[in-house]
DSSP file (Angstrom, degrees, kcal/mol; ACC not computed):
  #  RESIDUE AA STRUCTURE BP1 BP2  ACC     N-H-->O    O-->H-N    N-H-->O    O-->H-N    TCO  KAPPA ALPHA  PHI   PSI    X-CA   Y-CA   Z-CA
    1    1 A M              0   0    0      0, 0.0     2,-0.2     0, 0.0    23,-0.1   0.000 360.0 360.0 360.0 142.2  154.9 -186.6  -47.2
    2    2 A S        -     0   0    0     21,-0.1    23,-0.1     1,-0.1     2,-0.1  -0.546 360.0-124.3 -79.8 144.0  151.6 -184.9  -46.4
    3    3 A S        -     0   0    0     -2,-0.2     3,-0.3     1,-0.1    -1,-0.1  -0.377  27.5-106.3 -78.6 165.9  150.6 -182.0  -48.5
    4    4 A S  S    S+     0   0    0      1,-0.2   121,-0.4    -2,-0.1     4,-0.1   0.757 121.5  50.0 -66.0 -22.2  149.9 -178.7  -46.8
    5    5 A K  S    S+     0   0    0      2,-0.1    -1,-0.2   119,-0.1   120,-0.1   0.761  95.3  79.4 -86.7 -26.1  146.1 -179.2  -47.5
    6    6 A Q  S    S-     0   0    0     -3,-0.3    17,-0.1     1,-0.1    -4,-0.0  -0.703  93.3-111.2 -83.1 128.3  146.0 -182.8  -46.0
    7    7 A P        -     0   0    0      0, 0.0   117,-0.1     0, 0.0     3,-0.1  -0.311  24.6-166.7 -62.1 138.2  145.9 -182.7  -42.2
    8    8 A T  S    S+     0   0    0    115,-0.4    15,-3.0    22,-0.2     2,-0.5   0.786  74.7  52.2 -89.6 -34.4  149.1 -183.9  -40.4
    9    9 A F  E     -AB  22 123A   0    114,-0.5   114,-2.9    13,-0.2     2,-0.5  -0.920  60.3-174.2-114.2 124.0  147.5 -184.2  -37.0
   10   10 A I  E     -AB  21 122A   0     11,-2.7    11,-3.1    -2,-0.5     2,-0.3  -0.977  19.6-170.6-114.5 124.1  144.3 -186.1  -36.3
   11   11 A V  E     -AB  20 121A   0    110,-3.1   110,-3.6    -2,-0.5     2,-0.4  -0.826  29.0-160.8-123.0 154.2  143.2 -185.7  -32.7
   12   12 A S  E >   +A   19   0A   0      7,-2.6     7,-1.7    -2,-0.3     3,-0.9  -0.845  14.6 178.6-129.7  94.2  140.6 -187.1  -30.3
   13   13 A A  T 3  S+     0   0    0     -2,-0.4    -1,-0.1   106,-0.3     5,-0.1   0.728  77.3  50.2 -70.7 -23.5  140.2 -184.5  -27.5
   14   14 A Y  T 3  S+     0   0    0    105,-0.3    -1,-0.2     5,-0.1     2,-0.1   0.400  88.4  97.7-101.8   3.3  137.6 -186.4  -25.6
   15   15 A S  S <  S-     0   0    0     -3,-0.9    -3,-0.0   104,-0.1   101,-0.0  -0.437  81.6-100.0 -83.5 165.3  139.2 -189.8  -25.4
   16   16 A E  S    S+     0   0    0      1,-0.1     2,-0.2    -2,-0.1    33,-0.1  -0.937 116.0  27.3-129.2 108.4  141.2 -191.0  -22.4
   17   17 A P  S    S-     0   0    0      0, 0.0    32,-0.2     0, 0.0     2,-0.2   0.544 110.6-109.9 -74.3 166.9  144.0 -190.6  -23.0
   18   18 A V  E     - c   0  49A   0     30,-2.6    32,-2.8    -2,-0.2     2,-0.4  -0.485  42.4-143.6 -60.6 132.4  143.8 -187.7  -25.4
   19   19 A F  E     -Ac  12  50A   0     -7,-1.7    -7,-2.6    30,-0.2     2,-0.4  -0.875  22.6-178.7-114.5 133.9  144.8 -189.3  -28.7
   20   20 A I  E     -Ac  11  51A   0     30,-2.5    32,-3.1    -2,-0.4     2,-0.4  -0.998   7.0-165.1-130.7 132.3  146.9 -187.8  -31.5
   21   21 A R  E     -Ac  10  52A   0    -11,-3.1   -11,-2.7    -2,-0.4     2,-0.5  -0.970  11.1-150.2-116.8 131.4  147.7 -189.5  -34.8
   22   22 A I  E     -A    9   0A   0     30,-2.3    33,-0.7    -2,-0.4     2,-0.5  -0.875  10.8-172.7-105.9 131.8  150.5 -188.1  -37.0
   23   23 A H  E     - c   0  55A   0    -15,-3.0    33,-0.2    -2,-0.5     2,-0.2  -0.987  58.5 -15.4-122.1 121.9  150.4 -188.4  -40.8
   24   24 A G  E    S- c   0  56A   0     31,-2.8    33,-1.6    -2,-0.5    34,-0.7  -0.533 111.9 -15.6  88.2-155.7  153.4 -187.3  -42.8
   25   25 A K  E     - c   0  58A   0     32,-0.2     2,-0.7    31,-0.2    34,-0.2  -0.738  55.3-146.5 -93.1 131.5  156.2 -185.1  -41.5
   26   26 A A  E     + c   0  59A   0     32,-2.7    34,-1.5    -2,-0.4     2,-0.3  -0.863  44.0 132.7 -96.4 113.4  155.7 -183.0  -38.3
   27   27 A N  S >> S-     0   0    0     -2,-0.7     3,-2.1    32,-0.2     4,-1.4  -0.874  71.7 -77.1-151.5-178.5  157.5 -179.8  -38.6
   28   28 A Y  T 34 S+     0   0    0      1,-0.3   100,-3.3    -2,-0.3     4,-0.2   0.720 119.4  66.1 -60.9 -21.2  157.4 -176.0  -38.2
   29   29 A L  T 34 S+     0   0    0     98,-0.3    -1,-0.3     1,-0.2   100,-0.1   0.682 120.6  13.7 -73.9 -16.9  155.4 -175.7  -41.4
   30   30 A N  T <4 S+     0   0    0     -3,-2.1    96,-0.6    95,-0.1     4,-0.3   0.418 103.8  83.3-138.4   2.0  152.4 -177.5  -40.0
   31   31 A C  B  X  +f  126   0B   0     -4,-1.4     4,-2.3     1,-0.2    96,-0.2   0.363  58.1  94.3-102.4   8.4  152.6 -177.9  -36.2
   32   32 A N  H  > S+     0   0    0     94,-2.5     4,-2.5    -4,-0.2    -1,-0.2   0.937  90.2  46.5 -65.4 -43.9  151.2 -174.6  -34.9
   33   33 A N  H  > S+     0   0    0     93,-0.4     4,-2.5    91,-0.3    -1,-0.2   0.834 109.9  55.6 -66.7 -30.1  147.7 -175.9  -34.4
   34   34 A F  H  > S+     0   0    0     -4,-0.3     4,-2.6    92,-0.2    -1,-0.2   0.941 108.5  47.8 -62.2 -46.9  149.1 -179.0  -32.8
   35   35 A R  H  X S+     0   0    0     -4,-2.3     4,-2.4     1,-0.2    -2,-0.2   0.938 113.5  47.1 -58.6 -47.8  150.9 -176.7  -30.3
   36   36 A E  H  X S+     0   0    0     -4,-2.5     4,-2.3     1,-0.2    -1,-0.2   0.889 111.2  51.8 -63.0 -39.6  147.7 -174.7  -29.6
   37   37 A F  H  X S+     0   0    0     -4,-2.5     4,-2.4     2,-0.2    -1,-0.2   0.933 110.7  47.5 -61.4 -46.7  145.7 -177.9  -29.3
   38   38 A M  H  X S+     0   0    0     -4,-2.6     4,-2.3     1,-0.2    -2,-0.2   0.901 111.0  51.0 -64.5 -40.3  148.1 -179.3  -26.7
   39   39 A E  H  X S+     0   0    0     -4,-2.4     4,-2.3     1,-0.2    -1,-0.2   0.909 110.5  50.0 -61.9 -41.3  148.1 -176.0  -24.7
   40   40 A K  H  X S+     0   0    0     -4,-2.3     4,-1.6     2,-0.2    -2,-0.2   0.906 110.2  49.8 -63.1 -42.2  144.3 -176.1  -24.7
   41   41 A M  H  <>S+     0   0    0     -4,-2.4     5,-2.5     2,-0.2    -1,-0.2   0.886 110.4  50.2 -65.4 -38.6  144.3 -179.7  -23.4
   42   42 A L  H ><5S+     0   0    0     -4,-2.3     3,-1.6     1,-0.2    -2,-0.2   0.902 109.0  51.2 -66.6 -40.2  146.7 -178.8  -20.7
   43   43 A R  H 3<5S+     0   0    0     -4,-2.3    -1,-0.2     1,-0.3    -2,-0.2   0.830 105.4  57.1 -63.8 -30.4  144.6 -175.8  -19.6
   44   44 A A  T 3<5S-     0   0    0     -4,-1.6    -1,-0.3    -5,-0.2    -2,-0.2   0.353 121.0-113.5 -80.9   6.6  141.6 -178.3  -19.5
   45   45 A K  T < 5 +     0   0    0     -3,-1.6    -3,-0.2     1,-0.2     2,-0.2   0.715  57.3 163.7  68.8  23.5  143.7 -180.3  -17.0
   46   46 A K      < +     0   0    0     -5,-2.5    -1,-0.2    -6,-0.1    35,-0.1  -0.535  12.6 179.5 -68.7 139.9  144.1 -183.3  -19.3
   47   47 A Q        +     0   0    0     -2,-0.2    35,-2.6     1,-0.2     2,-0.5   0.544  54.3  62.9-121.8 -13.0  146.9 -185.4  -18.0
   48   48 A R  E     + d   0  82A   0     33,-0.2   -30,-2.6    35,-0.1     2,-0.4  -0.970  54.8 172.9-126.3 128.2  147.3 -188.4  -20.3
   49   49 A F  E     -cd  18  83A   0     33,-2.1    35,-3.0    -2,-0.5     2,-0.4  -0.980  12.6-167.0-132.4 141.8  148.3 -188.2  -24.0
   50   50 A A  E     -cd  19  84A   0    -32,-2.8   -30,-2.5    -2,-0.4     2,-0.5  -0.996   6.2-166.4-129.5 126.9  149.1 -190.9  -26.5
   51   51 A I  E     -cd  20  85A   0     33,-3.1    35,-2.6    -2,-0.4     2,-0.6  -0.960   9.3-150.5-117.7 122.4  150.7 -190.0  -29.9
   52   52 A D  E     +cd  21  86A   0    -32,-3.1   -30,-2.3    -2,-0.5     3,-0.3  -0.822  14.7 179.9 -95.7 118.3  150.7 -192.6  -32.6
   53   53 A F  E >   +     0   0A   0     33,-2.8     3,-1.8    -2,-0.6    36,-0.3   0.188  45.3 117.1-100.6  13.3  153.7 -192.2  -35.0
   54   54 A T  E 3  S+     0   0A   0      1,-0.3    -1,-0.2    32,-0.2   -31,-0.1   0.875  89.0  29.1 -50.4 -42.6  152.8 -195.1  -37.3
   55   55 A H  E 3  S+c   23   0A   0    -33,-0.7   -31,-2.8    -3,-0.3     2,-0.6   0.185  90.6 120.2-106.9  15.6  152.4 -192.8  -40.3
   56   56 A C  E <   -c   24   0A   0     -3,-1.8   -31,-0.2   -33,-0.2    33,-0.2  -0.724  40.1-172.0 -84.0 121.6  154.9 -190.1  -39.2
   57   57 A T  E     -     0   0A   0    -33,-1.6     2,-0.3    -2,-0.6   -32,-0.2   0.463  61.5 -32.7 -94.5  -2.2  157.6 -189.8  -41.9
   58   58 A G  E     -c   25   0A   0    -34,-0.7   -32,-2.7     2,-0.0     2,-0.3  -0.879  50.7-136.8 162.9 167.9  159.8 -187.4  -39.9
   59   59 A M  E     -c   26   0A   0     -2,-0.3     2,-0.2   -34,-0.2   -32,-0.2  -0.979  10.7-143.9-144.6 152.4  160.1 -184.6  -37.4
   60   60 A D     >  -     0   0    0    -34,-1.5     4,-2.3    -2,-0.3     5,-0.2  -0.663  36.7 -98.8-111.3 176.3  162.0 -181.4  -37.1
   61   61 A S  H  > S+     0   0    0     -2,-0.2     4,-2.3     1,-0.2     5,-0.2   0.801 119.2  58.6 -67.4 -29.2  163.4 -179.7  -34.0
   62   62 A T  H  > S+     0   0    0      2,-0.2     4,-1.9     1,-0.2    -1,-0.2   0.950 109.6  43.5 -64.8 -47.1  160.5 -177.2  -33.7
   63   63 A F  H  > S+     0   0    0    -37,-0.2     4,-2.3     1,-0.2    -2,-0.2   0.929 114.4  50.3 -61.9 -44.7  158.0 -180.1  -33.4
   64   64 A L  H  X S+     0   0    0     -4,-2.3     4,-2.5     1,-0.2    -1,-0.2   0.865 108.4  53.7 -62.8 -35.2  160.3 -182.0  -31.0
   65   65 A G  H  X S+     0   0    0     -4,-2.3     4,-2.3     2,-0.2    -1,-0.2   0.866 106.7  51.3 -66.5 -36.3  160.6 -178.8  -28.9
   66   66 A I  H  X S+     0   0    0     -4,-1.9     4,-2.2     2,-0.2    -2,-0.2   0.925 110.4  49.4 -64.5 -44.1  156.8 -178.6  -28.7
   67   67 A L  H  X S+     0   0    0     -4,-2.3     4,-2.5     1,-0.2    -2,-0.2   0.926 110.8  50.1 -58.6 -45.2  156.7 -182.2  -27.5
   68   68 A A  H  X S+     0   0    0     -4,-2.5     4,-2.7     1,-0.2    -1,-0.2   0.908 108.9  52.1 -60.7 -42.4  159.4 -181.5  -25.0
   69   69 A G  H  X S+     0   0    0     -4,-2.3     4,-2.5     2,-0.2    -1,-0.2   0.903 109.9  48.2 -61.5 -42.1  157.4 -178.4  -23.7
   70   70 A V  H  X S+     0   0    0     -4,-2.2     4,-2.5     2,-0.2    -2,-0.2   0.932 112.4  49.0 -63.1 -45.6  154.3 -180.5  -23.3
   71   71 A A  H  X S+     0   0    0     -4,-2.5     4,-1.7     1,-0.2    -2,-0.2   0.900 111.9  48.8 -62.4 -40.9  156.2 -183.2  -21.4
   72   72 A L  H  X S+     0   0    0     -4,-2.7     4,-1.2     2,-0.2    -1,-0.2   0.915 111.2  50.0 -64.7 -42.6  157.8 -180.6  -19.1
   73   73 A D  H  X S+     0   0    0     -4,-2.5     4,-0.5     1,-0.2     3,-0.4   0.893 108.2  53.4 -62.3 -39.6  154.4 -179.0  -18.4
   74   74 A L  H >< S+     0   0    0     -4,-2.5     7,-1.5     1,-0.2     3,-0.8   0.869 106.3  52.9 -63.6 -36.0  153.0 -182.4  -17.6
   75   75 A R  H 3< S+     0   0    0     -4,-1.7    -1,-0.2     1,-0.2    -2,-0.2   0.786 105.0  55.9 -69.0 -26.7  155.7 -183.0  -15.1
   76   76 A E  H 3< S+     0   0    0     -4,-1.2    -1,-0.2    -3,-0.4    -2,-0.2   0.546  83.4 107.6 -85.5  -7.3  155.0 -179.7  -13.3
   77   77 A Q  S << S-     0   0    0     -3,-0.8    -3,-0.0    -4,-0.5   -30,-0.0  -0.311  85.3-112.8 -68.1 155.0  151.3 -180.5  -12.7
   78   78 A S  S    S+     0   0    0      1,-0.3    -1,-0.1     2,-0.1    -4,-0.0   0.875 119.3  31.9 -58.0 -37.0  150.3 -181.3   -9.1
   79   79 A Q  S    S-     0   0    0     -5,-0.0    -1,-0.3     0, 0.0    -2,-0.1  -0.915 105.3-126.8-116.4 100.9  149.6 -184.8  -10.3
   80   80 A P        -     0   0    0      0, 0.0    -5,-0.2     0, 0.0    -6,-0.1  -0.124  24.8-146.9 -53.7 138.1  152.2 -185.4  -13.1
   81   81 A G        -     0   0    0     -7,-1.5     2,-0.4   -10,-0.1   -33,-0.2  -0.276   8.5-118.3 -95.4-176.4  150.7 -186.6  -16.4
   82   82 A T  E     -d   48   0A   0    -35,-2.6   -33,-2.1    -2,-0.1     2,-0.5  -0.961  10.4-161.0-130.1 146.2  152.1 -188.9  -19.1
   83   83 A L  E     -d   49   0A   0     -2,-0.4    23,-2.6    21,-0.3     2,-0.5  -0.938  16.8-166.6-124.9 105.1  153.0 -188.4  -22.7
   84   84 A L  E     -de  50 106A   0    -35,-3.0   -33,-3.1    -2,-0.5     2,-0.5  -0.812   4.4-168.9 -95.8 126.3  153.1 -191.8  -24.5
   85   85 A V  E     +de  51 107A   0     21,-3.2    23,-2.3    -2,-0.5     2,-0.3  -0.964  17.9 179.0-111.7 132.6  154.7 -191.9  -28.0
   86   86 A C  E     +de  52 108A   0    -35,-2.6   -33,-2.8    -2,-0.5    23,-0.2  -0.918  46.9  26.0-138.1 159.9  154.2 -195.2  -29.8
   87   87 A N  S    S+     0   0    0     21,-1.7     2,-0.2    -2,-0.3    -1,-0.2   0.879  72.7 176.3  59.1  42.9  154.9 -196.9  -33.0
   88   88 A L        -     0   0    0     20,-0.4    -1,-0.2    -3,-0.2   -34,-0.1  -0.542  28.7-125.8 -75.4 138.8  158.0 -194.9  -33.7
   89   89 A S     >  -     0   0    0    -36,-0.3     4,-2.5    -2,-0.2     5,-0.2  -0.365  33.4-102.9 -70.2 165.6  160.1 -195.8  -36.7
   90   90 A E  H  > S+     0   0    0      1,-0.2     4,-2.2     2,-0.2     5,-0.1   0.906 123.3  49.6 -58.6 -41.6  163.7 -196.4  -36.0
   91   91 A R  H  > S+     0   0    0      2,-0.2     4,-2.3     1,-0.2    -1,-0.2   0.910 111.0  47.7 -66.0 -43.4  164.6 -192.9  -37.3
   92   92 A N  H  > S+     0   0    0      2,-0.2     4,-2.1     1,-0.2    -1,-0.2   0.885 111.8  50.5 -66.7 -37.6  162.0 -191.1  -35.3
   93   93 A R  H  X S+     0   0    0     -4,-2.5     4,-2.7     2,-0.2     5,-0.2   0.915 109.7  51.7 -63.4 -41.6  163.1 -193.0  -32.1
   94   94 A E  H  X S+     0   0    0     -4,-2.2     4,-2.8    -5,-0.2    -2,-0.2   0.905 107.9  51.6 -60.9 -43.0  166.7 -192.0  -32.9
   95   95 A L  H  X S+     0   0    0     -4,-2.3     4,-0.9     2,-0.2    -1,-0.2   0.922 112.5  45.7 -60.1 -44.9  165.6 -188.4  -33.2
   96   96 A I  H  <>S+     0   0    0     -4,-2.1     5,-2.2     1,-0.2     3,-0.5   0.926 116.4  44.4 -64.4 -45.8  163.9 -188.5  -29.8
   97   97 A C  H ><5S+     0   0    0     -4,-2.7     3,-1.5     1,-0.2    -2,-0.2   0.849 105.1  61.3 -71.6 -34.6  166.7 -190.3  -28.1
   98   98 A N  H 3<5S+     0   0    0     -4,-2.8    -1,-0.2     1,-0.3    -2,-0.2   0.774 108.7  45.1 -62.6 -24.4  169.5 -188.1  -29.6
   99   99 A L  T 3<5S-     0   0    0     -4,-0.9    -1,-0.3    -3,-0.5    -2,-0.2   0.370 115.5-116.4 -99.1   3.6  167.9 -185.1  -27.9
  100  100 A G  T X 5S+     0   0    0     -3,-1.5     3,-1.2    -4,-0.1    -3,-0.2   0.662  73.7 133.4  75.0  16.2  167.4 -187.0  -24.6
  101  101 A L  G >>< +     0   0    0     -5,-2.2     3,-1.8     1,-0.3     4,-1.6   0.656  50.8  81.5 -76.6 -13.9  163.6 -186.7  -24.7
  102  102 A Q  G 34 S+     0   0    0     -6,-0.4    -1,-0.3     1,-0.3     5,-0.1   0.742  84.3  63.8 -62.1 -20.3  163.2 -190.4  -23.8
  103  103 A A  G <4 S+     0   0    0     -3,-1.2    -1,-0.3     1,-0.2    -2,-0.2   0.722 110.8  36.2 -73.2 -20.8  163.7 -189.3  -20.2
  104  104 A L  T <4 S+     0   0    0     -3,-1.8   -21,-0.3    -4,-0.2     2,-0.3   0.675 114.2  59.8-102.1 -22.8  160.5 -187.2  -20.5
  105  105 A L  S  < S-     0   0    0     -4,-1.6     2,-0.5   -23,-0.1   -21,-0.2  -0.720  74.5-126.7-110.3 153.8  158.3 -189.4  -22.6
  106  106 A S  E     -e   84   0A   0    -23,-2.6   -21,-3.2    -2,-0.3     2,-0.5  -0.896  30.5-157.8 -93.9 129.0  157.0 -192.9  -22.3
  107  107 A I  E     +e   85   0A   0     -2,-0.5     2,-0.5   -23,-0.2   -21,-0.2  -0.935  15.5 178.8-114.2 127.4  158.0 -194.9  -25.4
  108  108 A D  E     -e   86   0A   0    -23,-2.3   -21,-1.7    -2,-0.5   -20,-0.4  -0.989  11.8-163.5-125.6 121.5  156.1 -198.0  -26.6
  109  109 A T  S    S+     0   0    0     -2,-0.5     2,-0.4     1,-0.3    -1,-0.1   0.858  80.9  24.5 -76.5 -34.9  157.4 -199.6  -29.8
  110  110 A Q  S    S+     0   0    0    -23,-0.1     2,-0.4   -24,-0.1    -1,-0.3  -0.776  73.3 145.8-135.8  89.9  154.4 -201.8  -30.6
  111  111 A I        -     0   0    0     -2,-0.4     2,-0.9    -3,-0.3    -3,-0.0  -0.988  42.7-132.5-125.2 136.3  151.0 -200.7  -29.2
  112  112 A A        -     0   0    0     -2,-0.4     2,-0.5   -26,-0.0    -2,-0.0  -0.768  24.7-171.9 -89.5 109.8  147.8 -201.2  -31.0
  113  113 A L        -     0   0    0     -2,-0.9     2,-0.2   -27,-0.0     3,-0.1  -0.889  14.0-141.5-103.3 130.4  145.8 -198.0  -30.9
  114  114 A T        -     0   0    0     -2,-0.5    -2,-0.0     1,-0.1     0, 0.0  -0.522  24.5 -93.9 -91.9 156.8  142.3 -198.2  -32.2
  115  115 A E        -     0   0    0     -2,-0.2    -1,-0.1     1,-0.1     0, 0.0  -0.297  35.4-123.4 -59.7 152.8  140.4 -195.7  -34.2
  116  116 A Q    >   -     0   0    0     -3,-0.1     3,-1.5   -97,-0.0    -1,-0.1   0.035  39.6-111.0 -96.7  27.3  138.3 -193.4  -32.0
  117  117 A D  T 3  S-     0   0    0      1,-0.3    -1,-0.0     2,-0.1    -2,-0.0   0.895  80.9 -39.4  49.3  57.1  134.9 -194.1  -33.7
  118  118 A G  T 3  S+     0   0    0      1,-0.1    -1,-0.3  -106,-0.0    -3,-0.0   0.473 116.0 106.5  78.4   1.2  134.3 -190.8  -35.3
  119  119 A Q    <   +     0   0    0     -3,-1.5  -106,-0.3  -107,-0.1     2,-0.3   0.446  51.3 106.4 -90.5   0.3  135.6 -188.7  -32.5
  120  120 A E        -     0   0    0   -108,-0.1  -108,-0.2  -107,-0.1  -100,-0.1  -0.627  50.9-166.4 -85.3 138.3  138.8 -187.9  -34.3
  121  121 A T  E     -B   11   0A   0   -110,-3.6  -110,-3.1    -2,-0.3     2,-0.3  -0.984  17.0-130.5-124.2 129.3  139.2 -184.3  -35.7
  122  122 A P  E     -B   10   0A   0      0, 0.0     2,-0.4     0, 0.0  -112,-0.2  -0.597  19.2-138.4 -77.1 139.4  141.8 -183.2  -38.2
  123  123 A L  E     -B    9   0A   0   -114,-2.9  -114,-0.5    -2,-0.3  -115,-0.4  -0.823  23.2-114.5 -94.0 135.5  143.8 -180.1  -37.2
  124  124 A E        -     0   0    0     -2,-0.4     2,-0.4  -117,-0.1   -91,-0.3  -0.454  34.2-110.9 -66.0 138.1  144.4 -177.6  -40.0
  125  125 A N        +     0   0    0   -121,-0.4     2,-0.4    -2,-0.1   -94,-0.2  -0.594  45.7 170.6 -72.9 123.0  148.1 -177.3  -40.9
  126  126 A T  B     -f   31   0B   0    -96,-0.6   -94,-2.5    -2,-0.4   -93,-0.4  -1.000  30.6-118.2-136.5 140.8  149.5 -174.0  -39.9
  127  127 A E        -     0   0    0     -2,-0.4     2,-1.5   -97,-0.2   -98,-0.3  -0.418  20.9-121.2 -74.4 144.3  153.0 -172.8  -39.8
  128  128 A V        +     0   0    0   -100,-3.3    -1,-0.1     1,-0.2     6,-0.1  -0.726  46.5 166.2 -80.3  91.9  154.8 -171.7  -36.6
  129  129 A S        +     0   0    0     -2,-1.5     2,-0.5  -100,-0.1    -1,-0.2   0.618  40.2  93.7 -91.2 -12.9  155.5 -168.3  -38.1
  130  130 A S     >  -     0   0    0      1,-0.2     4,-2.0    -3,-0.1     3,-0.3  -0.702  63.3-152.1 -85.5 123.2  156.4 -166.5  -34.9
  131  131 A A  H  > S+     0   0    0     -2,-0.5     4,-2.6     1,-0.2     5,-0.2   0.847  98.6  60.0 -59.0 -33.1  160.2 -166.5  -34.2
  132  132 A R  H  > S+     0   0    0      2,-0.2     4,-2.5     1,-0.2    -1,-0.2   0.906 105.3  46.9 -62.8 -41.5  159.2 -166.3  -30.5
  133  133 A R  H  > S+     0   0    0     -3,-0.3     4,-2.1     2,-0.2    -2,-0.2   0.890 112.4  49.0 -68.6 -39.5  157.4 -169.6  -30.7
  134  134 A V  H  X S+     0   0    0     -4,-2.0     4,-1.9     2,-0.2    -2,-0.2   0.910 111.8  50.3 -65.1 -41.1  160.2 -171.3  -32.6
  135  135 A L  H  X S+     0   0    0     -4,-2.6     4,-2.5     1,-0.2    -2,-0.2   0.929 108.8  51.8 -61.3 -45.6  162.6 -170.0  -30.0
  136  136 A E  H  X S+     0   0    0     -4,-2.5     4,-2.1     1,-0.2    -1,-0.2   0.904 107.7  52.8 -57.8 -42.1  160.4 -171.3  -27.2
  137  137 A A  H  X S+     0   0    0     -4,-2.1     4,-1.4     1,-0.2    -1,-0.2   0.915 111.8  44.8 -61.1 -43.0  160.4 -174.8  -28.8
  138  138 A H  H  X S+     0   0    0     -4,-1.9     4,-1.6     1,-0.2    -1,-0.2   0.845 110.2  54.2 -72.6 -32.9  164.2 -174.8  -29.0
  139  139 A Q  H  X S+     0   0    0     -4,-2.5     4,-2.6     1,-0.2    -1,-0.2   0.848 103.9  57.3 -67.1 -32.6  164.5 -173.6  -25.4
  140  140 A N  H  X S+     0   0    0     -4,-2.1     4,-2.4     2,-0.2    -2,-0.2   0.906 104.1  52.2 -60.8 -41.5  162.3 -176.5  -24.4
  141  141 A L  H  X S+     0   0    0     -4,-1.4     4,-1.5     1,-0.2     7,-0.3   0.891 111.2  46.7 -62.4 -39.0  164.8 -178.9  -25.9
  142  142 A I  H  < S+     0   0    0     -4,-1.6     7,-0.2     2,-0.2     6,-0.2   0.895 112.1  49.8 -70.4 -40.1  167.6 -177.2  -23.9
  143  143 A Q  H  < S+     0   0    0     -4,-2.6     3,-0.2     1,-0.2    -2,-0.2   0.871 109.9  52.4 -64.7 -35.9  165.6 -177.3  -20.7
  144  144 A A  H  < S+     0   0    0     -4,-2.4     2,-0.3     1,-0.3    -1,-0.2   0.846 131.4   6.3 -68.2 -34.3  164.8 -181.0  -21.4
  145  145 A N    ><  -     0   0    0     -4,-1.5     3,-2.4    -5,-0.2    -1,-0.3  -0.864  62.8-149.9-155.0 112.7  168.5 -181.9  -21.8
  146  146 A S  T >  S+     0   0    0     -2,-0.3     3,-1.6     1,-0.3     4,-0.4   0.736  94.9  70.6 -59.6 -23.3  171.3 -179.4  -21.2
  147  147 A Q  T 3> S+     0   0    0      1,-0.3     4,-0.7     2,-0.2     3,-0.5   0.699  85.9  69.0 -66.7 -16.7  173.5 -181.2  -23.8
  148  148 A N  H <> S+     0   0    0     -3,-2.4     4,-2.0    -7,-0.3    -1,-0.3   0.651  78.3  80.6 -74.8 -14.1  171.1 -179.8  -26.4
  149  149 A A  H <> S+     0   0    0     -3,-1.6     4,-0.7    -4,-0.3    -1,-0.2   0.925  94.3  45.4 -58.1 -44.8  172.4 -176.3  -25.7
  150  150 A A  H  4 S+     0   0    0     -3,-0.5     3,-0.4    -4,-0.4     4,-0.3   0.863 111.5  53.6 -66.7 -35.1  175.5 -176.9  -28.0
  151  151 A K  H  < S+     0   0    0     -4,-0.7    -1,-0.2     1,-0.2    -2,-0.2   0.843 122.0  27.5 -68.2 -33.3  173.3 -178.5  -30.7
  152  152 A F  H  X S+     0   0    0     -4,-2.0     4,-2.8     1,-0.1     5,-0.3   0.250  84.4 109.1-116.4  12.6  171.0 -175.5  -30.9
  153  153 A Q  H  X S+     0   0    0     -4,-0.7     4,-2.5    -3,-0.4     5,-0.2   0.883  83.4  48.1 -59.9 -39.1  173.1 -172.6  -29.8
  154  154 A D  H  > S+     0   0    0     -4,-0.3     4,-2.5     2,-0.2    -1,-0.2   0.907 113.0  47.5 -68.5 -40.9  173.3 -171.1  -33.3
  155  155 A V  H  > S+     0   0    0      2,-0.2     4,-2.6     1,-0.2     5,-0.2   0.935 114.4  46.9 -63.6 -46.5  169.5 -171.4  -33.9
  156  156 A V  H  X S+     0   0    0     -4,-2.8     4,-2.6     2,-0.2     5,-0.2   0.921 113.2  48.5 -62.8 -44.9  168.8 -169.9  -30.5
  157  157 A A  H  X S+     0   0    0     -4,-2.5     4,-2.4    -5,-0.3    -1,-0.2   0.923 112.2  49.2 -61.7 -44.4  171.2 -167.0  -31.1
  158  158 A F  H  X S+     0   0    0     -4,-2.5     4,-2.5     1,-0.2    -2,-0.2   0.931 113.3  46.1 -60.2 -46.7  169.8 -166.4  -34.5
  159  159 A L  H  X S+     0   0    0     -4,-2.6     4,-2.4     2,-0.2    -2,-0.2   0.895 112.3  50.0 -66.9 -40.1  166.2 -166.3  -33.2
  160  160 A K  H  X S+     0   0    0     -4,-2.6     4,-2.4     2,-0.2    -1,-0.2   0.916 112.2  48.6 -62.7 -42.2  167.1 -164.1  -30.3
  161  161 A N  H  X S+     0   0    0     -4,-2.4     4,-2.2    -5,-0.2    -2,-0.2   0.913 111.0  50.4 -62.9 -43.1  168.9 -161.7  -32.7
  162  162 A Q  H  X S+     0   0    0     -4,-2.5     4,-1.2     1,-0.2    -2,-0.2   0.902 111.8  47.8 -62.1 -41.8  165.9 -161.7  -35.0
  163  163 A L  H  X S+     0   0    0     -4,-2.4     4,-0.7     1,-0.2    -2,-0.2   0.899 111.8  48.8 -67.5 -40.7  163.5 -160.9  -32.1
  164  164 A S  H  < S+     0   0    0     -4,-2.4     3,-0.3     1,-0.2    -1,-0.2   0.852 110.5  50.7 -70.2 -32.7  165.7 -158.1  -30.8
  165  165 A S  H  < S+     0   0    0     -4,-2.2    -1,-0.2     1,-0.2    -2,-0.2   0.747 111.1  49.4 -75.7 -21.7  166.0 -156.5  -34.2
  166  166 A N  H  <        0   0    0     -4,-1.2    -1,-0.2     1,-0.2    -2,-0.2   0.580 360.0 360.0 -88.2 -11.2  162.2 -156.6  -34.7
  167  167 A A     <        0   0    0     -4,-0.7    -1,-0.2    -3,-0.3    -2,-0.1   0.484 360.0 360.0 -76.0 360.0  161.5 -155.1  -31.3
């Protein structure tokens, strides 16, 4: 597992496709800068992304919801983009497929992705501390596959309640 000081996400913003390498577990404790990076790339009109899961030891629903949101945004572009996930472990593939995200993502089990020759930048690990952002991630999962509504109804209800009580 990656420590909070060791970067989980290593990115190459200027490669084609935009390249992301995951080290350790991708979860709400470390994926806020990943979300912000992906939003920035989408605003820059980037359309092709490749994420290497070779060293990813696990994912939580917040991270998966961010992935779903990116995939949904790519589909809504005038020229739909692609989000390739590759080198998934059996467990990570199972997590993606159990939530129906394989319909939004391109999955390649064995693709050789090369180092980006010094163009890779580590993203600092930052927690998704906003309940609104965690709620958005889970709503993305429901939008991606309506069967996820039952899986995450308690989480969504809790987060909505938390947001309304803080308002």
